[in-house]
C-alpha positions as CSV (number, residue, x, y, z in Angstrom):
1,M,37.8,-55.1,7.5
2,N,40.2,-55.2,10.5
3,R,37.5,-55.6,13.2
4,Q,34.9,-58.3,13.6
5,P,32.0,-57.5,11.4
6,L,28.5,-57.1,12.9
7,I,26.2,-59.5,11.1
8,V,22.5,-59.7,11.8
9,A,20.7,-62.8,10.4
10,V,17.1,-62.6,9.3
11,V,15.1,-65.8,8.8
12,T,11.8,-65.6,6.9
13,A,9.4,-68.2,8.3
14,G,6.1,-67.1,6.8
15,W,3.9,-69.7,5.1
16,S,0.3,-69.9,4.0
17,P,-0.6,-73.6,3.9
18,S,-3.2,-74.7,1.3
19,E,-4.7,-78.0,0.3
20,D,-3.1,-77.9,-3.1
21,D,0.4,-77.2,-1.8
22,P,2.8,-80.2,-2.3
23,L,3.7,-80.1,1.4
24,A,0.2,-79.8,2.8
25,K,0.0,-83.2,4.4
26,Y,3.3,-82.4,6.2
27,T,2.4,-78.9,7.4
28,Q,-1.1,-79.9,8.6
29,G,-2.2,-76.3,8.6
30,K,0.9,-75.1,10.5
31,P,3.7,-73.0,9.1
32,K,6.1,-74.9,6.9
33,A,9.0,-73.8,9.2
34,L,7.6,-76.1,11.9
35,I,7.7,-79.4,9.9
36,P,9.6,-81.8,12.2
37,I,12.9,-83.1,10.9
38,A,15.3,-85.3,13.0
39,G,13.6,-84.4,16.3
40,K,13.0,-80.7,15.9
41,P,11.3,-78.1,13.6
42,M,13.0,-77.4,10.3
43,L,13.4,-73.7,11.4
44,A,15.5,-74.8,14.4
45,H,18.1,-76.5,12.2
46,V,18.5,-73.2,10.3
47,V,18.8,-71.1,13.5
48,D,21.3,-73.7,14.9
49,A,23.6,-73.1,11.9
50,L,23.3,-69.3,12.2
51,A,23.8,-69.4,16.0
52,G,27.0,-71.4,15.5
53,S,28.5,-68.9,13.1
54,R,31.4,-66.9,14.4
55,Y,30.1,-63.8,12.6
56,V,26.3,-63.8,13.3
57,Q,25.6,-61.8,16.5
58,H,21.8,-61.4,16.4
59,I,19.1,-63.5,14.8
60,I,15.6,-62.3,13.8
61,V,12.8,-64.6,12.9
62,V,10.0,-63.1,10.7
63,A,6.4,-64.3,10.6
64,L,6.5,-66.7,13.5
65,D,5.8,-65.7,17.1
66,P,7.0,-67.1,20.5
67,T,3.8,-69.0,21.0
68,A,5.1,-71.6,18.5
69,A,7.4,-72.6,21.3
70,V,10.4,-73.5,19.2
71,Q,13.5,-74.1,21.2
72,F,16.6,-72.3,20.0
73,P,20.2,-72.4,21.3
74,V,20.3,-68.6,21.6
75,P,17.8,-65.8,22.1
76,V,16.1,-64.7,18.9
77,E,14.0,-61.6,18.1
78,Y,10.6,-61.9,16.5
79,V,9.0,-59.8,13.8
80,A,5.3,-60.2,12.9
81,D,4.1,-61.6,9.6
82,A,3.9,-58.9,7.0
83,G,1.9,-60.9,4.5
84,G,4.2,-62.4,1.8
85,I,7.8,-63.4,0.9
86,L,8.9,-60.0,-0.2
87,A,7.0,-58.1,2.6
88,N,8.4,-60.4,5.3
89,A,12.0,-60.0,4.0
90,E,11.5,-56.2,3.9
91,A,10.1,-56.3,7.4
92,G,13.1,-58.2,8.7
93,L,15.6,-56.0,7.0
94,Q,13.9,-52.9,8.2
95,Y,13.9,-54.2,11.8
96,A,17.6,-55.1,11.6
97,L,18.4,-51.6,10.3
98,D,16.3,-49.9,12.9
99,Y,17.6,-51.8,15.9
100,Y,21.2,-52.3,14.8
101,P,22.2,-49.2,12.9
102,D,25.9,-50.0,13.1
103,L,25.6,-53.4,11.4
104,D,27.9,-54.3,8.6
105,A,25.6,-56.6,6.8
106,I,22.3,-58.6,7.0
107,L,22.4,-62.3,6.2
108,L,19.0,-63.3,4.8
109,S,17.9,-67.0,4.9
110,S,14.7,-68.9,4.3
111,S,13.5,-71.2,7.0
112,D,13.5,-74.2,4.6
113,L,17.3,-74.6,4.3
114,P,17.9,-77.1,7.2
115,T,21.1,-78.7,6.0
116,I,23.3,-75.6,6.3
117,T,25.9,-75.7,9.0
118,P,28.0,-73.0,10.9
119,P,31.1,-73.5,8.7
120,I,28.9,-73.1,5.6
121,V,27.4,-69.9,6.9
122,D,30.9,-68.6,7.8
123,A,32.3,-69.5,4.4
124,F,29.5,-67.7,2.6
125,I,30.0,-64.5,4.7
126,E,33.8,-64.6,4.2
127,E,33.4,-65.0,0.4
128,C,31.0,-62.1,0.3
129,F,33.3,-59.8,2.2
130,R,36.1,-60.4,-0.3
131,T,34.4,-57.8,-2.6
132,D,32.5,-54.5,-2.1
133,H,28.9,-55.0,-3.3
134,D,25.4,-54.2,-2.0
135,L,23.8,-57.5,-2.5
136,Y,25.2,-61.1,-2.7
137,Y,23.2,-64.0,-4.0
138,S,24.4,-67.6,-3.5
139,I,24.3,-69.8,-6.6
140,V,25.3,-73.5,-7.0
141,E,26.7,-75.1,-10.1
142,R,24.7,-78.2,-11.3
143,S,27.6,-80.7,-10.8
144,V,28.1,-79.5,-7.2
145,M,24.4,-79.7,-6.5
146,E,23.8,-83.1,-8.0
147,A,27.0,-84.7,-6.5
148,R,25.9,-83.6,-3.1
149,F,22.1,-84.2,-3.4
150,P,21.4,-86.6,-6.2
151,G,17.7,-86.5,-7.2
152,S,17.1,-83.1,-5.7
153,R,15.7,-81.9,-9.1
154,R,16.5,-78.2,-8.8
155,S,15.8,-75.6,-11.4
156,Y,18.8,-74.3,-13.2
157,V,19.7,-71.2,-15.1
158,H,21.9,-71.9,-18.2
159,L,24.8,-69.5,-18.3
160,R,28.0,-69.5,-20.4
161,E,30.0,-70.8,-17.4
162,G,27.5,-73.6,-16.7
163,D,24.1,-74.4,-15.2
164,F,23.4,-72.8,-11.8
165,A,20.7,-73.2,-9.2
166,G,19.7,-70.3,-7.0
167,G,20.6,-70.5,-3.4
168,D,18.6,-69.2,-0.4
169,L,21.3,-67.4,1.4
170,F,21.8,-63.6,0.7
171,L,24.1,-61.1,2.2
172,I,22.8,-57.5,2.1
173,R,24.8,-54.4,3.0
174,P,23.1,-51.4,4.7
175,S,23.8,-49.4,1.5
176,I,21.1,-51.3,-0.4
177,T,17.9,-49.5,-1.3
178,L,14.5,-51.2,-1.1
179,S,12.6,-48.3,-2.5
180,Q,11.9,-49.9,-5.9
181,R,9.1,-51.9,-4.4
182,E,7.4,-52.9,-7.7
183,L,10.6,-54.2,-9.2
184,W,11.4,-56.2,-6.0
185,Q,7.9,-57.7,-6.1
186,R,8.5,-58.8,-9.7
187,L,11.8,-60.4,-8.8
188,A,10.1,-62.2,-5.9
189,R,7.5,-63.7,-8.3
190,A,10.3,-64.6,-10.8
191,R,12.5,-66.2,-8.1
192,K,12.1,-69.7,-9.5
193,N,11.8,-68.9,-13.2
194,A,14.9,-68.1,-15.2
195,L,13.0,-67.0,-18.3
196,R,10.8,-64.7,-16.3
197,Q,13.9,-63.1,-14.7
198,A,15.5,-62.6,-18.1
199,R,12.4,-60.9,-19.6
200,M,12.7,-58.3,-16.9
201,F,16.1,-57.2,-18.3
202,G,15.2,-57.1,-22.1
203,L,14.9,-59.3,-25.1
204,W,18.6,-59.5,-26.0
205,P,19.6,-61.0,-22.6
206,L,16.6,-63.3,-22.9
207,F,17.9,-64.5,-26.3
208,K,21.4,-65.0,-25.0
209,L,20.1,-66.9,-22.1
210,V,18.1,-69.2,-24.4
211,I,21.2,-69.9,-26.5
212,R,23.3,-70.2,-23.4
213,R,25.6,-67.3,-24.3
214,L,24.7,-65.1,-21.3
215,S,27.7,-64.9,-18.9
216,L,27.5,-64.6,-15.2
217,A,29.2,-61.2,-15.3
218,E,26.7,-59.8,-17.8
219,A,23.8,-61.2,-15.8
220,E,25.2,-59.4,-12.7
221,R,25.6,-56.1,-14.6
222,R,22.1,-56.1,-16.0
223,G,20.6,-57.2,-12.7
224,S,22.5,-54.5,-10.9
225,K,21.4,-51.9,-13.3
226,A,17.7,-53.0,-13.2
227,L,17.7,-53.1,-9.4
228,N,19.9,-50.0,-8.9
229,V,22.3,-52.0,-6.7
230,R,25.8,-53.4,-7.0
231,G,24.9,-57.1,-7.1
232,R,27.1,-60.2,-7.2
233,G,26.2,-63.8,-7.8
234,V,28.4,-66.0,-5.6
235,P,29.1,-69.4,-7.1
236,F,29.3,-71.4,-3.9
237,P,30.9,-74.9,-3.4
238,Y,28.4,-76.0,-0.8
239,A,25.1,-77.4,-2.2
240,E,23.4,-77.0,1.1
241,V,22.6,-73.4,0.3
242,G,20.5,-74.5,-2.6
243,M,18.8,-77.4,-0.9
244,D,15.6,-75.7,0.1
245,V,12.5,-77.8,0.7
246,D,9.6,-77.2,-1.7
247,K,8.3,-80.7,-2.4
248,P,7.9,-84.0,-0.5
249,F,10.8,-85.8,-2.1
250,Q,13.1,-82.9,-1.2
251,L,11.8,-83.1,2.4
252,E,12.7,-86.7,2.4
253,I,16.2,-86.0,1.1
254,V,17.0,-83.5,3.9
255,R,15.3,-85.7,6.5
256,A,17.6,-88.6,5.6
257,E,20.6,-86.2,5.7
258,L,19.8,-84.8,9.1
259,E,18.8,-88.1,10.7
260,A,22.1,-89.5,9.6
261,R,23.9,-86.5,11.1
262,T,22.0,-86.9,14.4
263,A,22.9,-90.6,14.5
264,N,26.6,-89.8,13.9
265,V,26.6,-87.2,16.7
266,S,25.0,-89.7,19.1
């Protein structure tokens, strides 16, 4: 692409706190995106990274409204809570397509990915634009993840090329279809469970996954066929895209990281 691509970022900030949630004592009944880290809400760190990207031109926050009074470095647009992970992602994607019909891609991020930086965002976008697919999904190899964030205890899918953790950055082209709602809902439920994902694509891939003979290329082919999209898993050298915050010890890891960054800047 010769011209500067138009990228719209969508950040999903929906959360339903409950007493049995591992982060309940930190959320205190408020959205997870508002947990304070290094002097500002977790969501603000994500938006800072997106705002600093040379490719992202608009930022949409889903499931949080202006009354939360989060301070951002650039104006953001808000989309109301649609009621769940998948529904919020769909609402954000649809808003981006409706209001920015000439966009080249949508960058989808969760709000609990606070260690990403503008160069990391740019590197992911540039890597995705090297090929022509509909959907790009960041993945991080185990040695990369554990070298950068020891003790993060991520879940890994065991492929022929190695063990990979799923990242929370996606790039989506306007060509993608969201019409297969039931299948997308099943994928959302299976997001953290490799065996459940494999069962969706048949017994043979499941068997190959168990014996660690399923390749990344075959996983891409079967996933693309099941979802009716041209999908690509992007092995990414920056573990920050896989360092989402689900549990208290992971929160403490990113808190230490961002407090150290803040101290260095000061």
